[in-house]
C-alpha positions in Angstrom: -21.8 24.4 -2.2 -22.5 21.0 -3.6 -19.0 20.9 -5.3 -17.4 21.7 -1.9 -19.3 19.0 -0.2 -18.2 16.4 -2.8 -14.6 17.5 -2.6 -14.7 17.3 1.3 -16.3 13.9 1.2 -13.8 12.7 -1.4 -10.8 13.9 0.6 -12.2 12.3 3.7 -12.6 9.0 1.9 -9.0 9.3 0.6 -7.7 10.0 4.0 -9.4 7.0 5.5 -8.3 4.7 2.6 -4.7 5.7 2.8 -4.5 5.3 6.5 -4.5 1.5 6.1 -5.7 0.4 2.6 -5.0 -3.3 3.4 -7.9 -3.2 6.0 -10.4 -1.8 3.5 -12.0 -3.9 0.7 -9.7 -2.8 -2.1 -7.8 -5.0 -4.6 -4.2 -5.4 -3.4 -1.2 -7.0 -5.0 2.2 -6.4 -6.6 2.8 -2.8 -7.7 4.6 -3.8 -10.8 1.7 -6.1 -11.9 -0.8 -3.3 -11.4 1.3 -0.8 -13.3 1.7 -3.3 -16.2 -2.1 -4.0 -16.3 -3.0 -0.3 -16.2 -0.6 0.4 -19.1 -1.6 -2.6 -21.2 -5.3 -2.7 -20.6 -6.2 0.9 -20.0 -3.2 2.8 -21.5 -2.9 4.6 -18.1 0.4 6.2 -17.1 1.5 7.8 -13.9 0.6 11.5 -13.8 1.0 12.5 -10.1 2.2 11.2 -6.8 2.5 12.1 -3.2 3.0 10.8 0.3 0.0 10.2 2.6 0.3 9.7 6.4 4.1 10.2 6.1 4.5 6.6 4.8 2.2 5.6 2.0 3.0 6.4 -1.7 -0.2 7.6 -3.5 -0.1 7.6 -7.3 -2.6 8.8 -9.9 -2.7 7.1 -13.3 -4.6 8.5 -16.2 -5.2 7.8 -19.9 -5.9 10.0 -22.8 -9.4 8.4 -23.0 -10.2 9.7 -19.5 -9.8 6.6 -17.4 -8.1 7.0 -14.0 -6.8 5.0 -11.1 -5.6 5.9 -7.6 -3.1 3.5 -6.1 -1.5 3.4 -2.7 1.7 1.6 -1.9 2.6 0.9 1.7 6.2 0.8 3.0 6.0 -3.0 3.1 5.5 -3.0 -0.7 1.8 -3.9 -0.6 -0.1 -2.0 -3.2 -3.9 -1.4 -3.3 -6.1 0.3 -5.8 -8.4 2.6 -3.8 -10.3 4.2 -6.6 -10.8 4.1 -10.3 -13.2 5.7 -12.8 -13.7 7.6 -16.1 -14.0 11.2 -17.4 -10.7 12.4 -15.9 -9.9 16.0 -17.0 -6.7 17.9 -16.5 -7.3 21.4 -15.2 -5.1 24.4 -16.0 -2.9 25.6 -13.2 -4.4 28.4 -11.1 -2.9 30.8 -8.6 -6.0 30.7 -6.3 -6.1 27.1 -5.3 -8.6 27.7 -2.5 -11.4 28.8 -4.8 -13.6 25.8 -5.7 
């Protein structure tokens, strides 16, 4: 049950952060600058992306060492890092995605 609560809390945070990341206290700037820094300093590359709230591009960057960053780009071009951390692990695909 704890895992489910953590997932729900994380998804709620992500939904709020992607609604308008510029209003939250996240580092924002130029997307190209962030991508270069993530590659140069952390060896992170883009691993996944999606659209949030029908307008914002959400990208996940990860490295082989396990660092990760979630970045949101608004239609205006403004980009914000909304989360970052360590110990990222890729999971094998599963057919039963609802079982946590």
